[in-house]
C-alpha positions, 0 to 999 in steps of 0.5 A, spaced: 534 103 485 538 097 484 544 101 482 544 106 488 543 099 492 549 096 489 553 103 490 551 103 497 554 096 498 560 097 495 562 103 499 560 100 505 564 094 504 570 099 502 569 103 508 569 096 512 575 094 509 579 100 510 576 101 518 579 094 519 586 095 517 591 096 522 598 100 521 605 097 522 610 102 524 618 101 525 625 103 524 630 099 519 637 100 520 644 097 518 645 091 522 653 092 522 653 100 523 646 102 526 645 107 521 638 108 519 636 106 512 632 110 507 629 107 501 628 100 503 622 097 499 617 094 504 612 090 501 605 087 503 601 083 498 600 087 492 602 094 496 608 097 498 612 103 500 619 106 502 622 107 508 623 115 510 630 118 510 630 117 518 629 109 516 622 110 519 616 106 515 609 105 516 604 100 512 597 098 512 595 091 513 589 087 514 588 083 521 590 076 522 597 073 519 601 078 515 607 077 511 611 083 510 618 083 505 623 088 506 629 089 501 634 094 499 640 094 494 646 092 498 642 088 503 640 081 504 632 081 503 628 078 509 621 077 511 617 077 517 610 074 519 606 078 524 599 077 527 595 083 528 589 085 531 583 089 528 584 097 529 591 095 533 598 098 531 604 094 531 611 096 532 616 092 528 623 095 528 628 091 523 636 090 522 638 088 515 644 084 513 649 087 508 650 083 502 656 081 499 662 086 498 661 090 491 665 093 487 662 100 489 664 099 496 668 105 499 675 103 502 680 107 505 686 103 507 689 102 500 690 109 498 689 113 505 683 116 501 676 114 500 676 110 494 671 105 491 674 097 491 673 097 483 678 103 483 684 100 487 690 097 484 692 092 490 688 086 493 684 087 499 679 083 503 674 087 507 671 084 514 664 086 517 661 085 524 656 080 521 662 076 520 664 076 527 657 075 530 655 070 525 661 066 527 661 067 535 668 071 534 671 074 540 678 075 538 680 078 532 686 073 531 681 067 530 677 071 524 683 074 521 686 066 521 680 064 517 680 070 512 683 067 505 690 068 503 692 069 511 694 064 516 696 066 523 701 061 526 701 062 534 699 069 534 703 071 528 700 073 521 702 071 514 699 074 508 700 069 502 706 066 505 710 072 506 711 070 514 713 064 517 714 063 525 719 067 529 717 066 536 713 072 537 718 077 535 717 082 529 711 082 525 711 083 517 704 085 517 702 091 520 696 092 524 693 099 525 687 102 529 684 107 524 690 108 520 695 108 526 700 103 528 698 098 533 704 093 534 708 093 540 714 097 541 719 092 544 717 085 540 714 088 534 708 083 535 701 084 534 697 084 541 690 081 539 687 082 545 687 089 545 684 090 538 677 093 540 673 088 535 666 090 539 666 097 536 669 096 529 665 098 523 669 094 518 676 091 518 680 092 511 686 088 509 691 090 504 695 084 501 702 085 499 708 090 501 705 097 503 711 100 506 710 106 502 704 108 505 705 105 512 712 104 513 716 099 517 713 092 518 708 093 512 713 089 508 707 083 507 701 087 508 696 091 513 690 090 517 686 096 519 681 096 524 676 101 523 672 103 529 665 105 528 664 113 527 662 116 533 657 120 529 652 114 528 645 115 531 644 113 538 645 105 538 646 100 543 649 093 542 649 088 547 652 081 546 653 075 550 657 068 548 658 062 552 661 056 550 664 049 552 670 045 549 669 038 547 673 032 548 679 032 543 679 026 538 684 022 542 681 021 549 688 020 552 689 027 551 683 029 555 686 031 562 680 035 565 674 032 569 670 038 569 667 042 563 672 047 560 668 054 559 669 060 555 664 066 557 664 073 553 660 079 554 661 085 550 657 092 549 658 098 545 654 104 545 654 111 540 650 117 540 650 124 538 649 130 543 649 137 539 655 137 534 659 131 539 659 124 537 660 119 543 662 112 542 663 107 547 665 099 547 667 094 552 668 087 553 670 082 559 672 075 557 674 069 561 677 062 557 679 056 561 682 053 555 683 046 552 690 046 554 692 045 561 696 052 564 693 056 558 687 060 561 686 067 559 682 073 562 681 080 558 678 086 560 677 092 555 674 099 554 674 104 548 672 111 547 671 115 541 670 122 542 669 127 535 666 134 535 664 138 529 666 145 529 660 150 529 665 156 527 669 153 522 666 148 517 669 142 515 673 142 522 673 136 526 677 134 532 677 128 537 680 123 542 680 116 542 682 112 548 683 104 548 685 100 554 686 093 555 688 088 561 690 081 560 692 075 565 694 069 562 698 063 561 701 062 554 702 055 551 709 054 549 711 046 549 707 040 551 709 035 556 709 029 551 706 027 545 702 021 548 698 023 554 700 030 555 700 034 548 694 038 551 698 039 558 704 045 558 711 043 560 712 045 567 719 048 565 715 053 560 709 055 564 709 062 565 704 067 568 703 073 564 700 080 566 699 085 561 696 092 561 696 097 554 693 104 554 693 108 547 691 115 547 689 118 540 688 125 539 686 127 532 684 133 528 681 134 521 680 139 516 676 138 509 675 144 504 670 143 499 671 136 498 678 137 495 683 139 500 684 135 506 689 136 512 689 130 517 693 130 524 693 124 527 697 121 533 698 116 538 701 115 545 701 108 547 704 104 553 705 097 554 706 094 561 708 087 561 709 083 567 711 076 569 710 074 576 714 068 576 720 071 572 721 078 573 727 078 569 723 078 563 719 084 565 718 090 560 715 097 559 715 100 553 712 107 551 711 110 544 709 117 541 707 117 534 705 123 530 703 123 523 700 129 518 697 127 511 695 132 506 690 131 500 688 135 494 684 133 489 687 138 484 682 137 478 678 131 476 684 127 473 689 128 479 690 127 486 696 129 490 697 126 497 703 127 501 705 127 509 710 125 514 710 121 520 715 121 526 715 116 532 719 116 539 720 110 543 722 108 549 723 101 552 725 100 560 726 092 560 730 087 564 729 082 558 731 087 553 735 092 556 733 099 556 733 102 549 731 109 545 729 109 538 726 115 533 723 114 526 722 119 521 719 119 514 716 123 509 711 120 503 707 122 497 703 119 492 699 121 486 693 118 483 692 120 476 686 118 471 688 117 464 682 116 461 675 114 463 677 107 463 685 107 465 687 110 472 694 109 476 698 111 482 705 112 484 708 113 490 715 114 494 717 114 501 723 115 505 724 113 512 730 113 517 731 109 524 735 112 530 736 107 535 740 108 541 744 114 538 746 110 532 743 112 525 741 107 520 741 109 513 735 112 510 731 107 506 727 110 499 722 105 497 717 106 491 710 103 489 706 104 482 699 101 480 694 101 474 687 100 474 683 098 467 676 098 467 675 093 461 667 093 462 662 096 466 663 091 471 670 088 470 676 091 472 684 089 471 689 091 476 697 091 476 701 093 482 708 093 484 711 095 491 717 095 495 717 094 502 722 093 508 722 092 516 727 094 521 728 089 526 725 089 533 728 090 539 726 083 541 730 080 535 736 085 536 737 084 544 732 078 547 737 074 551 733 069 555 732 061 557 725 058 556 724 051 558 729 047 554 729 053 549 735 058 549 734 065 545 740 069 543 740 076 541 743 079 534 745 086 535 748 086 528 742 083 524 740 087 518 733 090 516 729 086 511 727 088 504 723 086 499 718 087 493 711 084 491 708 085 485 701 083 483 696 082 477 689 081 478 682 081 475 675 083 479 668 082 476 662 084 479 656 079 478 649 082 476 644 077 472 637 078 474 637 076 482 644 073 482 649 078 485 656 076 487 664 077 486 669 074 482 676 076 483 683 072 481 690 075 482 697 072 480 702 075 485 710 074 486 714 077 491 722 077 493 725 078 499 732 080 501 735 079 508 729 076 511 730 074 519 729 067 521 730 064 528 735 059 526 737 053 531 745 052 532 751 053 537 752 061 538 757 064 543 754 067 550 754 074 549 756 075 557 761 069 557 763 068 550 762 060 551 758 057 546 751 054 547 745 051 543 739 055 542 735 060 537 738 066 534 735 071 529 739 071 522 738 074 515 736 069 510 740 071 504 734 071 499 727 068 498 721 068 493 714 067 494 709 066 488 702 063 487 695 065 485 689 067 489 681 066 487 675 068 491 668 067 488 661 069 491 654 068 489 648 071 492 641 069 490 634 070 493 629 065 492 622 067 494 623 067 502 630 064 502 636 068 501 642 063 498 650 065 499 655 061 496 663 063 497 669 059 495 676 061 496 683 058 494 690 060 495 696 057 492 703 059 494 710 057 492 715 059 498 722 058 497 729 060 500 734 061 494 741 060 497 746 064 493 752 061 496 750 054 492 752 055 485 747 050 482 741 055 484 739 050 490 733 052 493 728 049 499 721 051 502 721 056 507 719 054 514 712 054 516 708 055 510 702 051 507 702 050 499 694 050 499 689 053 503 681 053 501 674 054 504 667 054 501 661 056 505 654 056 504 649 061 508 641 060 508 637 065 510 629 064 511 625 070 514 628 070 521 632 064 521 639 064 518 644 058 518 651 057 515 656 052 514 664 053 512 669 048 510 676 049 511 682 045 507 689 046 508 695 042 506 701 040 510 706 044 513 712 044 508 718 045 512 719 046 520 726 048 524 731 042 523 731 042 531 724 039 532 726 033 527 734 032 529 735 026 533 740 029 537 735 035 539 728 033 538 726 029 544 729 034 549 725 040 546 718 036 544 718 029 547 715 025 542 714 030 537 718 027 531 714 020 531 707 025 531 710 029 525 711 023 521 704 020 522 700 027 522 703 032 518 698 030 512 694 037 512 687 037 514 679 039 513 675 042 518 668 045 518 664 050 522 656 050 523 652 056 525 644 057 526 641 063 528 634 066 529 632 074 530 626 075 535 622 081 535 625 087 538 632 087 535 634 080 539 638 075 536 640 068 538 644 063 535 648 057 536 655 055 533 659 049 533 667 050 531 671 044 528 664 040 527 668 034 525 673 035 531 679 034 526 686 034 530 691 039 527 697 043 529 699 050 528 707 050 529 710 044 532 707 042 539 701 047 538 695 043 537 689 047 535 682 047 539 677 041 539 670 041 537 667 047 541 660 049 542 657 056 543 651 060 544 650 067 543 645 072 545 645 079 541 640 085 543 640 092 539 637 098 543 635 104 539 
């Protein structure tokens, strides 16, 4: 009898416990892509489960306060503390943050084919949407400028010191959207406000000459903005940012009385209907600016349509649309260094209105994962209007078409080949009317010599036609090897040639802006060069510690580099000499140095810790062959040292981070800004300011965020926490401390 009573009591207790348990259900997604995540470990006390293939999960918990832990390889572990009632059912959706980029991450820019980071032969950086949202980034220019080894000077990108500052004309870094060129046809520059960062899945940056794969303007590197796949499961993301500029460190520079604000709202949505994927993104932005006569407003809409053929397996086609409108006042020259460093000189104040429209139809066909055919095209139009100076208005049109063929011939050999053509037309009061045509053919072989050793080699031939005159054909080559020295250690070496055909602006721009006069140079030659690199990449994995260690040594040589040089030049209309800037070919230059990138991730209980450090050292010299002694001097607008260190801490729904940036002084600038005969005419007070303040700088950014229930995240950010005063190019004082609040909501 006692035994029966004991069994009854135990069974009754067990039944009561089971009856008192409640269920937590939900869906887990990738915070960046919105992809539903299978195989996520969900742990409650000593019991656990895995999420299903569709990202859904269900777990039983006891009533009261409960802590649920979520972990998945490649993602930051996190926990949620919930309060549940007896017999009730709680719905808890969750988004996981991707952890540090690993050697197994797939990239496409390095070879125009999908391959692992561990297999590529060049240095590459990958930026994900989390970096945008964490730092309240609303402009791609700001994010790229904070990437190790890259510096943006007044809108112009430089990778490892390969570019200086050329007054808004001719980028040596090619910008792509889904592999298609996005530089303006007239000035050959990057229009950052047109890049759809609200709808990107990642940004891939190739460092070093990439002209074999991508042609002219990739002489120094490539930045590829890859949009979210329209086939992603239904997902809507809404983000609002509002911020305010603090007073500058020098109180005498503050010219405003009311607050200087920034507001940005962005939206993205993707869904699937049958065999058709649809992605839509949009943003509205208003920036009062911290400088007088330097405000900006921007509106942008992008649409991605992709359809999978039901009749032919492997066939897909679609259309991408991206349109952007910008109204702003660019900042060129300050009023003076005393009280007007943040006030634009009225002589250079100029309103700008820009409209950009891109239509990108494409067709892909893949057969058995071995053979693929891809036809990509872009119809791009840019309309530039200056209401106060119609003489500088310009319209540009271009039609780009590329065919790419890839064949995995066997387990060791892959062949890639293709051709591209681009027609361009410029109608301008500024540059004159011009028509151009470019044609190219390229091929590349990827070969696996053994389980440890692989290599690539490629060749491209390209030719330009401008206003009926052919430039000579340009052959360029690349080669690289990758050696697997250990299970997680990879050695790489590469060599690549590059070249850049001068932009229409460099050949034909003729204007006066304030005290600055710009002369054209129709005889300017194309830039040529090559870059080489040797590097080591190691994937760190020891217990709970994960991370990446990457070090590279690089050496680049350039010939006929184009720089704007101040001097006395004959006026093209009157032949009367005058002072101003003219683009000329520098005889020879060399840039070499090293780059180091180190990241660690270590969860400790509910705390997730990520530490990252990066350092770039460059030696950029102009080598003048006319000097028998081999005399050389520093290239302009380069910094020898740049570094960053960041620490991010996650605790349950909280996360915070701080990043320190350090850069050394500018090694050289144009002589016109320091020459006593011209310096006060162009930038009043600059020379004394330069002598005292060109000392390098240290700044910091701070952020803290909280993820609420229902996929809602709120965050607070401080940029330039130290309110450091520093300068880009001469007269270009960078933003003071900036406070911002962001709210992001994900709907499923």
